[in-house]
C-alpha positions as CSV (number, residue, x, y, z in Angstrom):
1,E,197.0,14.8,232.6
2,L,194.7,12.0,233.9
3,T,194.2,10.3,230.5
4,E,197.9,10.1,229.8
5,A,198.6,8.8,233.3
6,I,196.1,6.0,232.8
7,W,197.6,5.1,229.5
8,K,201.2,5.0,230.9
9,K,200.1,2.8,233.9
10,Q,197.7,0.4,232.1
11,R,197.6,-1.0,228.6
12,A,194.4,-0.3,226.7
13,D,192.3,-3.4,226.3
14,V,189.6,-2.0,224.0
15,R,189.9,-1.0,220.3
16,I,187.1,1.0,218.8
17,E,186.9,1.2,215.1
18,V,185.1,4.4,214.1
19,G,185.1,6.7,211.1
20,G,188.2,5.0,209.6
21,E,190.2,5.3,212.7
22,T,191.1,3.0,215.6
23,L,190.8,4.4,219.1
24,A,192.2,2.7,222.2
25,A,190.5,2.7,225.6
26,H,190.2,0.8,228.9
27,R,187.3,-1.5,229.6
28,W,187.0,-0.5,233.2
29,M,186.8,3.2,232.4
30,L,184.2,2.8,229.7
31,E,182.1,0.4,231.8
32,A,182.2,2.7,234.8
33,R,181.0,5.8,233.0
34,S,178.7,4.4,230.3
35,P,176.0,1.8,230.8
36,A,175.8,1.4,227.0
37,F,179.5,0.7,226.6
38,K,179.2,-1.7,229.5
39,E,176.6,-3.6,227.7
40,D,178.5,-3.6,224.4
41,L,181.7,-4.7,226.1
42,S,180.0,-7.6,227.9
43,L,179.3,-9.0,224.5
44,A,182.6,-8.1,223.0
45,F,184.8,-9.8,225.6
46,T,184.7,-13.6,225.4
47,A,186.3,-16.0,227.8
48,G,190.1,-15.6,227.8
49,K,190.1,-12.7,225.4
50,K,192.4,-9.9,226.5
51,T,191.3,-7.2,224.0
52,A,187.9,-6.4,222.7
53,E,187.1,-4.7,219.4
54,L,184.0,-2.5,219.0
55,R,182.8,-1.1,215.7
56,I,180.7,2.1,215.6
57,D,179.3,2.7,212.1
58,D,177.1,5.7,212.7
59,M,179.5,8.2,214.3
60,D,182.5,10.1,213.0
61,A,185.9,9.8,214.6
62,E,186.0,13.4,215.9
63,V,182.8,12.8,217.9
64,A,184.0,9.5,219.2
65,R,187.3,11.0,220.4
66,A,185.4,13.8,222.2
67,L,183.0,11.2,223.8
68,I,185.8,9.0,225.0
69,R,187.9,11.9,226.2
70,F,184.9,13.1,228.2
71,I,184.4,9.7,229.7
72,Y,188.0,9.8,231.0
73,T,188.2,13.4,232.1
74,D,184.6,14.5,232.8
75,A,185.3,17.6,230.8
76,L,185.6,19.0,227.3
77,T,188.7,20.5,225.9
78,A,188.8,24.2,225.3
79,D,188.8,23.6,221.6
80,M,185.7,21.4,221.8
81,K,183.9,23.9,223.9
82,Q,184.6,26.5,221.2
83,Q,183.3,24.2,218.5
84,L,180.1,23.6,220.4
85,D,179.6,27.3,220.8
86,A,180.5,28.1,217.2
87,A,178.6,25.3,215.4
88,A,175.3,23.7,216.3
89,A,176.2,20.7,214.1
90,M,179.0,19.5,216.3
91,A,176.9,20.0,219.5
92,E,174.1,18.0,217.8
93,R,176.3,15.1,216.8
94,L,177.9,14.9,220.2
95,L,174.5,15.1,221.9
96,V,173.3,12.1,219.8
97,A,176.5,10.2,220.9
98,A,176.1,11.1,224.5
99,H,172.4,10.0,224.5
100,R,173.3,6.7,222.8
101,Y,176.0,5.9,225.3
102,K,174.1,7.3,228.3
103,V,176.7,9.9,229.3
104,E,174.2,12.3,230.9
105,K,176.5,15.1,231.9
106,L,177.9,15.4,228.4
107,K,174.4,15.3,227.0
108,L,173.4,18.2,229.2
109,I,176.4,20.2,228.1
110,C,175.4,19.7,224.5
111,E,171.8,20.6,225.2
112,E,172.9,23.9,226.8
113,A,175.2,24.6,223.8
114,L,172.3,24.0,221.4
115,C,170.0,26.3,223.4
116,R,172.3,29.1,222.4
117,H,171.8,28.2,218.7
118,V,167.9,28.2,218.8
119,G,166.6,30.6,216.1
120,M,164.0,31.0,213.5
121,S,165.7,28.7,211.0
122,S,166.7,26.0,213.5
123,V,163.9,25.8,216.1
124,A,161.8,23.2,214.2
125,A,164.7,20.8,213.7
126,T,166.1,21.4,217.2
127,L,162.7,20.7,218.8
128,A,162.4,17.5,216.8
129,L,165.9,16.5,218.0
130,A,165.0,17.3,221.6
131,E,161.9,15.1,221.3
132,R,163.9,12.2,219.7
133,H,166.6,12.2,222.4
134,R,164.5,13.2,225.4
135,C,166.2,16.5,226.0
136,A,164.1,18.4,228.5
137,V,166.4,21.5,228.7
138,L,166.6,21.9,225.0
139,K,162.9,21.3,224.5
140,K,162.1,24.0,227.1
141,A,164.4,26.5,225.3
142,C,162.6,25.7,221.9
143,M,159.2,26.1,223.5
144,Q,160.1,29.4,225.1
145,F,161.3,30.6,221.6
146,I,158.1,29.6,219.8
147,S,155.8,30.7,222.7
148,S,156.2,34.3,221.4
149,P,153.2,34.7,218.9
150,A,155.5,36.6,216.5
151,N,158.1,33.8,216.5
152,L,155.4,31.1,216.2
153,V,153.8,32.8,213.2
154,A,157.2,33.2,211.5
155,V,158.2,29.6,212.2
156,V,154.9,28.4,210.6
157,A,156.0,30.2,207.4
158,T,159.4,28.3,207.3
159,D,160.0,25.0,205.6
160,G,161.1,23.5,208.9
161,F,157.5,23.7,210.1
162,E,156.6,20.5,208.3
163,Q,159.4,18.8,210.3
164,L,158.0,20.3,213.4
165,K,154.5,18.8,212.8
166,I,156.0,15.3,212.1
167,G,158.7,15.4,214.8
168,C,156.6,16.6,217.7
169,P,153.9,14.8,219.8
170,P,150.3,15.5,218.8
171,D,149.5,17.4,222.0
172,L,152.2,19.9,221.3
173,V,151.0,20.4,217.7
174,D,147.5,20.9,219.0
175,L,148.7,23.4,221.5
176,M,150.5,25.4,218.8
177,A,147.4,25.2,216.5
178,K,145.2,26.6,219.3
179,H,147.7,29.4,220.0
180,L,148.0,30.4,216.4
181,A,144.2,30.3,216.0
182,K,143.8,32.5,219.1
183,V,146.1,35.2,217.6
184,G,144.3,34.8,214.3
185,A,147.4,33.8,212.4
186,V,146.0,30.5,211.0
187,D,142.8,28.5,210.8
188,Q,143.2,25.7,213.5
189,S,141.6,23.2,211.1
190,T,144.8,23.3,209.0
191,F,146.6,21.4,211.7
192,V,144.1,18.6,212.2
193,P,145.6,16.1,209.8
194,F,148.9,16.3,211.6
195,T,147.6,15.5,215.1
196,T,147.6,11.8,214.2
197,F,151.4,11.6,214.2
């Protein structure tokens, strides 16, 4: 395997403290595949220092391992693919990590996995996530889901709709309000206060 071959040939020179674990990696690999890691490592390596230490506080070790493995292999393990298909939570956490470290291919894989989880109870939170992390594919899937009048009316009745109003741009909220008013599901004026977000 490529990752094991790299480790046997070259000693790791980066230690990443994350989620109570220490992960080893190679600076050249992280810098080549992630502009964000490149920036972090330029600050972590000082003159004459042979090993850099990075601390990641807002990520768990499982996600960090998957991210680093993807950086090395450009692929997810079969187990990780199953996790993304089985649980939206893992796909969401890995998407956030991929966005933060600018690993665009992994981000797209996570977006596509999350598209398969879009449903009545999740669409509001998923659309807000897509907005926060600039996920065009995921946003499109959410918009297709709520473009059905029946789905939109049902989503409005869920608790997640408050999150939708806060997490989405005003023009999108306006569009939904007009659509609902057109089908007679709601008075458009009930949306007006939220268009200032």
